[in-house]
C-alpha positions as a printed NumPy array, in Angstrom:
array([[ -0.11 ,  -0.144,  -0.054],
       [  1.076,   3.255,  -0.817],
       [  2.002,   6.359,   2.217],
       [  0.04 ,   9.001,   1.747],
       [  0.988,  12.984,   3.362],
       [ -0.147,  15.864,   3.897],
       [  2.542,  18.616,   2.88 ],
       [  2.197,  22.309,   2.902],
       [  5.137,  24.673,   1.357],
       [  5.188,  28.308,   0.708],
       [  5.349,  30.831,  -2.213],
       [  5.672,  34.056,  -2.015],
       [  4.165,  34.26 ,   1.962],
       [  1.39 ,  31.858,   0.443],
       [  0.612,  28.535,   2.207],
       [  0.351,  25.972,  -1.081],
       [ -1.799,  22.774,   0.122],
       [ -0.768,  19.281,  -1.337],
       [ -0.573,  15.166,  -1.011],
       [  2.517,  13.256,  -1.123],
       [  1.898,   9.92 ,  -2.135],
       [  4.845,   7.237,  -1.614],
       [  5.211,   3.683,  -3.186],
       [  5.057,   1.192,  -0.26 ],
       [  8.463,   0.619,  -0.691],
       [ 10.181,   3.777,  -0.871],
       [ 11.128,   5.617,  -4.027],
       [ 14.188,   6.86 ,  -5.84 ],
       [ 11.819,   9.054,  -8.483],
       [  9.24 ,  11.184,  -7.975],
       [  6.81 ,  13.394,  -9.689],
       [  5.136,  16.608,  -9.275],
       [  1.91 ,  16.844, -10.756],
       [ -0.008,  20.546, -12.011],
       [ -3.205,  20.531, -12.262],
       [ -5.125,  23.392, -14.966],
       [ -5.921,  26.339, -15.102],
       [ -8.964,  26.379, -13.05 ],
       [ -8.862,  22.87 , -11.539],
       [ -7.31 ,  21.576,  -8.485],
       [ -4.962,  18.314,  -7.368],
       [ -7.98 ,  16.191,  -8.013],
       [ -7.926,  16.96 , -11.94 ],
       [-11.338,  16.172, -13.911],
       [-13.024,  13.249, -13.108],
       [ -9.781,  12.265, -10.371],
       [ -7.42 ,  11.418, -13.643],
       [ -4.548,  13.179, -11.185],
       [ -5.474,  10.844,  -8.443],
       [ -5.726,   7.345,  -9.984],
       [ -2.614,   8.308, -12.184],
       [ -0.929,   8.939,  -9.053],
       [ -1.5  ,   5.585,  -7.729],
       [ -0.762,   4.071, -11.025],
       [  2.802,   5.797, -10.378],
       [  3.135,   4.316,  -7.198],
       [  2.513,   0.904,  -8.055],
       [  4.951,   1.478, -10.628],
       [  7.631,   2.704,  -7.997],
       [  7.266,   6.542,  -8.179],
       [  6.416,   9.248,  -5.748],
       [  3.826,  11.975,  -6.386],
       [  3.332,  15.197,  -4.939],
       [ -0.082,  16.372,  -6.28 ],
       [ -0.25 ,  20.065,  -4.768],
       [ -3.295,  22.774,  -5.344],
       [ -2.065,  25.969,  -6.628],
       [ -2.329,  29.275,  -5.193],
       [ -5.814,  30.6  ,  -5.218],
       [ -7.182,  26.964,  -5.777],
       [ -8.364,  24.641,  -4.006],
       [ -7.025,  24.496,  -0.578],
       [ -4.142,  26.852,  -1.569],
       [ -4.001,  30.071,  -0.302],
       [ -3.902,  32.828,  -2.598],
       [ -6.369,  35.128,  -5.149],
       [ -7.854,  33.332,  -7.807],
       [ -8.462,  36.351,  -9.798],
       [ -4.927,  37.301,  -9.782],
       [ -3.085,  34.32 , -10.618],
       [ -1.065,  33.887, -13.584],
       [  1.571,  31.813, -15.683],
       [  4.515,  33.259, -13.871],
       [  2.51 ,  33.011, -10.076],
       [  2.112,  29.212, -11.002],
       [  5.056,  28.613, -12.111],
       [  6.503,  29.756,  -8.946],
       [  4.366,  27.371,  -6.92 ],
       [  5.472,  24.423,  -9.271],
       [  9.126,  25.346,  -8.396],
       [  8.023,  25.555,  -4.757],
       [  6.849,  22.37 ,  -4.837],
       [  9.587,  20.362,  -6.366],
       [ 11.559,  21.622,  -3.985],
       [  9.101,  20.419,  -1.041],
       [  9.086,  17.016,  -3.496],
       [ 13.058,  16.989,  -3.576],
       [ 13.313,  17.532,   1.   ],
       [ 11.344,  13.823,   1.225],
       [ 12.619,  12.26 ,  -1.413],
       [ 16.298,  10.68 ,  -1.123],
       [ 19.433,  12.265,  -1.58 ],
       [ 19.865,  12.376,  -5.975],
       [ 16.47 ,  11.169,  -6.438],
       [ 15.631,  11.592, -10.168],
       [ 12.393,  14.398, -10.487],
       [  9.432,  14.675, -13.17 ],
       [  6.862,  16.6  , -13.728],
       [  3.53 ,  15.929, -15.352],
       [  0.965,  18.516, -16.364],
       [ -2.343,  18.981, -17.703],
       [ -3.773,  21.498, -20.419],
       [ -2.197,  24.964, -19.006],
       [ -0.866,  22.884, -15.8  ],
       [  1.74 ,  21.565, -18.679],
       [  3.053,  25.106, -20.1  ],
       [  3.636,  25.476, -16.328],
       [  5.956,  22.306, -15.957],
       [  7.376,  22.756, -18.887],
       [  8.55 ,  26.252, -17.845],
       [  9.244,  25.218, -14.347],
       [ 11.256,  22.115, -15.996],
       [ 12.85 ,  24.469, -18.133],
       [ 14.344,  27.176, -15.794],
       [ 15.653,  24.566, -13.365],
       [ 18.679,  21.81 , -14.173],
       [ 16.954,  19.076, -11.97 ],
       [ 14.128,  18.123, -13.721],
       [ 14.693,  15.032, -16.22 ],
       [ 11.221,  14.205, -17.555],
       [  7.692,  16.019, -18.311],
       [  4.736,  15.086, -19.468],
       [  2.202,  17.138, -20.79 ],
       [ -1.694,  16.121, -21.27 ],
       [ -3.395,  18.68 , -24.115],
       [ -1.043,  21.277, -23.805],
       [ -1.338,  23.815, -26.335],
       [  1.367,  26.538, -27.167],
       [  2.65 ,  29.464, -25.262],
       [  1.009,  32.702, -25.928],
       [  3.878,  33.797, -27.993],
       [  3.744,  30.515, -30.005],
       [ -0.009,  30.945, -31.332],
       [ -0.992,  32.284, -34.162],
       [ -4.333,  34.104, -35.339],
       [ -5.709,  30.957, -36.728],
       [ -5.011,  29.102, -33.847],
       [ -7.746,  32.192, -31.823],
       [-10.149,  31.769, -34.615],
       [-10.094,  28.068, -34.926],
       [-10.929,  27.67 , -31.047],
       [-13.823,  30.529, -31.061],
       [-14.934,  28.318, -34.095],
       [-15.08 ,  25.362, -32.663],
       [-16.65 ,  26.405, -29.142],
       [-19.162,  28.581, -31.679],
       [-19.853,  24.893, -32.888],
       [-20.655,  23.95 , -28.977],
       [-22.733,  26.5  , -28.544],
       [-24.667,  26.518, -31.326],
       [-25.725,  22.836, -30.671],
       [-26.469,  23.797, -27.191],
       [-28.448,  26.388, -28.456],
       [-30.926,  24.449, -30.263],
       [-31.893,  22.052, -27.34 ],
       [-35.31 ,  23.539, -25.391],
       [-33.521,  22.997, -21.881],
       [-30.797,  25.362, -23.152],
       [-33.053,  27.723, -23.091],
       [-35.373,  26.814, -20.464],
       [-31.627,  27.056, -18.098],
       [-31.422,  30.608, -19.789],
       [-34.905,  31.525, -18.663],
       [-34.616,  30.849, -15.321],
       [-30.948,  32.866, -15.165],
       [-28.843,  29.236, -15.145],
       [-26.942,  30.102, -18.157],
       [-23.596,  32.412, -17.561],
       [-23.238,  34.548, -20.176],
       [-19.825,  36.071, -19.411],
       [-18.56 ,  32.288, -19.028],
       [-19.719,  32.056, -22.553],
       [-18.189,  34.943, -23.908],
       [-14.739,  34.541, -22.236],
       [-14.561,  30.93 , -23.772],
       [-15.854,  32.635, -27.733],
       [-13.375,  35.522, -27.041],
       [-11.552,  35.629, -24.012],
       [ -7.764,  34.6  , -25.877],
       [ -8.11 ,  37.722, -28.443],
       [ -7.451,  40.348, -25.182],
       [ -4.729,  42.483, -24.814],
       [ -5.51 ,  44.248, -20.894],
       [ -3.855,  43.282, -18.473],
       [ -6.683,  41.008, -16.55 ],
       [ -7.507,  39.317, -20.117],
       [ -7.08 ,  35.87 , -20.244],
       [ -4.071,  36.064, -23.   ],
       [ -2.048,  38.356, -21.15 ],
       [ -2.45 ,  36.158, -17.849],
       [ -1.205,  33.609, -19.898],
       [  1.584,  35.04 , -21.248],
       [  4.707,  34.571, -18.93 ],
       [  6.945,  37.899, -18.067],
       [  9.924,  35.072, -18.52 ],
       [ 11.429,  33.745, -21.758],
       [  9.282,  30.355, -21.074],
       [ 10.158,  29.492, -24.916],
       [ 13.737,  30.568, -24.915],
       [ 14.294,  28.056, -21.902],
       [ 12.141,  25.122, -22.981],
       [ 14.545,  25.327, -26.35 ],
       [ 17.672,  24.5  , -24.178],
       [ 16.013,  21.744, -22.241],
       [ 17.946,  18.553, -21.518],
       [ 15.29 ,  16.164, -20.477],
       [ 12.39 ,  14.193, -22.378],
       [  9.122,  15.716, -23.12 ],
       [  5.906,  13.659, -23.609],
       [  2.914,  15.323, -25.193],
       [ -0.366,  13.232, -25.119],
       [ -3.196,  14.487, -26.913],
       [ -7.07 ,  13.784, -27.408],
       [ -7.746,  12.624, -30.663],
       [-10.656,  14.605, -30.92 ],
       [ -9.288,  17.627, -28.797],
       [ -9.771,  20.515, -32.083],
       [ -6.89 ,  22.23 , -30.838],
       [ -4.87 ,  19.264, -30.443],
       [ -3.655,  18.981, -34.262],
       [ -2.265,  22.419, -34.334],
       [ -0.804,  22.244, -31.318],
       [  0.865,  18.985, -31.64 ],
       [  2.317,  20.673, -35.533],
       [  3.756,  23.283, -33.196],
       [  5.525,  21.12 , -30.847],
       [  6.949,  19.387, -33.116],
       [  8.793,  22.033, -35.143],
       [  9.837,  24.158, -32.398],
       [ 11.459,  20.532, -30.516],
       [ 12.965,  19.585, -33.872],
       [ 14.769,  22.819, -34.47 ],
       [ 15.846,  23.494, -31.095],
       [ 16.627,  20.149, -30.407],
       [ 14.764,  19.019, -27.508],
       [ 13.406,  15.417, -26.956],
       [  9.801,  14.468, -27.424],
       [  7.954,  12.227, -28.187],
       [  4.606,  12.643, -28.998],
       [  1.29 ,  10.517, -28.36 ],
       [ -2.331,  10.624, -29.099],
       [ -5.384,   8.23 , -27.519],
       [ -7.694,   7.775, -30.328],
       [-11.479,   9.503, -30.107],
       [-10.822,  11.174, -26.856],
       [-11.124,  14.541, -26.225],
       [ -9.112,  17.579, -24.248],
       [-10.078,  15.733, -20.766],
       [ -9.903,  12.404, -21.436],
       [-13.436,  11.436, -20.403],
       [-14.576,   8.124, -20.039],
       [-13.036,   5.285, -18.457],
       [-11.19 ,   3.707, -21.375],
       [ -9.118,   7.138, -22.296],
       [ -8.311,   7.797, -18.792],
       [ -6.931,   4.463, -18.714],
       [ -5.   ,   4.738, -21.26 ],
       [ -3.799,   7.742, -20.852],
       [ -2.947,   6.92 , -17.091],
       [ -0.78 ,   3.795, -18.663],
       [  0.976,   5.342, -21.326],
       [  2.532,   8.264, -18.922],
       [  3.403,   5.415, -16.406],
       [  4.821,   3.84 , -18.966],
       [  6.719,   6.976, -20.047],
       [  7.934,   8.506, -16.935],
       [  8.756,   4.868, -15.679],
       [ 11.314,   4.641, -18.664],
       [ 12.317,   8.404, -18.581],
       [ 13.128,   8.535, -14.928],
       [ 14.34 ,   4.592, -14.637],
       [ 13.478,   1.897, -11.635]])
């Protein structure tokens, strides 16, 4: 049985809450998990919990933590940006290192924007050997206008389909539809103000430049029906090939962005487990 320990660490005066899960026989390698922008350390449909247990069975320690302003961690959720998330992730790496034997090998797993955080944190340090990036899109400075238009078109189609359902109009009349959230989903990525989605997800560091010099390995995993996955994969493939970053790419046929369904989740967990075990060693 894996051993579980509640862990707290601090970053910029904020207390970050996490759970450390150790393999029964101890571990010589450990992985920090970074959830998505608006999630928490459990992940959608508990995928991060189940992945942690799978990695424990493979002999890896896992630290799942809540980013500042999310879950049980302190902080203002409205002032969180990519840089504060990167700082939180590096604090979590330090917390995990303190609880592992000297010389332990470190990896990271990030989901969606958590993948951007994990890539940046790993590239800005010299002790992270491997990053598994799930459903991770290019950094803001790597994105093109065509990608933004494609995103808007996809979600416009989703909302149009919902608008044709009587139940949607009933929710609208009852005030149960968050119009602001719909607007942010459709158009938030075009904003340029300080509080816009684009600016909040843009680092003041040169994260793409740092990633260009990353000496570890990366595995990008996408859902086959994630509408933004093809462009994201092409962007990262070209970037990693040009910069000499060791990268693997995998896709789960038919899966969506968050790998909903038991079969897709199981595949994501198993593919990632095999890759991290091989990248980090026994």
